[in-house]
C-alpha angles and dihedrals in degrees: 000000000000119000116198113201133191141157131230107201126346130256100245133111094243095053117106094224120094097199113031114197136209110195136179130196116202115207130174115244093237090058096055096084097052092040092051090048091051092049093050092049092046094049093046093049093051107029105015112210095344117138123253116309111222121220091245088070094042108040102058139102093258089067088067105025094047093040096239093176097176093058092044093050092047094052093045093049092048088056091046092051095055094044090056091064136065092260134138133214128203128181140183113209116203136185119230106267121237092221134028112279113244110214114180115236113279091010120128114242111242096247091056092047091052093048093049090049091054092051091047093052092044093054092042093050093051095039093241123158127239122333118217113214110221116188131192101247118246107175134315099264095048093044092049092051092053091047092051091046093050095047090044091053093047096046105030106042127067091227092048091048089055090063109101100169104057113089108230094230117070117197129218117206139168113260088211090069101026106065098192091062086065087069090063092045095051096039093049088053091052093050093047094052091045092058096037088056087050091235090152086067106036144026118267115265105183133048089249091054091048089053091050092051092051092050094042094051091054091051093044090054088068097057127095128212119220110230108195112224117234092019141069094242122122123183111200125224089226101045128187115207100172111202094328104117098156123091138168115229097222108227092199092079116101133175095267092051099051096094096046108035113015096110100080097167129065109229132198109204091216099042139057115268124234129200 
């Protein structure tokens, strides 16, 4: 299993985004070749030899209001490609924090911890093997910090050591040369605009909002919620955490408990969670 991960916006007070997103797309290894072929053909038919088109240029009102049919067609077909495969999508939806988030050195930021947990439970539930985490590269220092945080979590915490489906070697690649990473980039952009337009709380009013709802619903159909046996807890595949970026890694979890107890927070899909 390959999990392609990207962000749309960043959780910091100075960022322009109101709802930064961390999103992962899980794809079976055997599907990578046909998917890559479809993306190359799609891009060539619409844009020719043009370089990668980032979601910031695709997922915006001008795509609809100015009738930019190429961009609209590209986004829609990227969504159609992924929904034609046995894939899964998970997302962590954040609110812009009021103050800078303090993450201790070598600690895994909450949004990454939650995304890894979703992939772990997904692979465990379906009896899949290891999942390789593939990130859109940012820059060397930032990528190294995330690598150290992930490996530290997997090797140095009881809960992390109970994960058997996350390969202990994340990769960082350029989305310009790794087509499947573009899925995560575009889909994270769709999810961010959906929540920033408050479409989880109201009906769409503009053509752009109607387009977002259509795209979002297709992506959301590929997620899976984690219903914790022997409890009333449900952890949603698309999870809102609000401004709560702190979490305790509960040391009581062990390998044998992961199926029964590993959802230690009660989550309302349409509300912020609290610890």
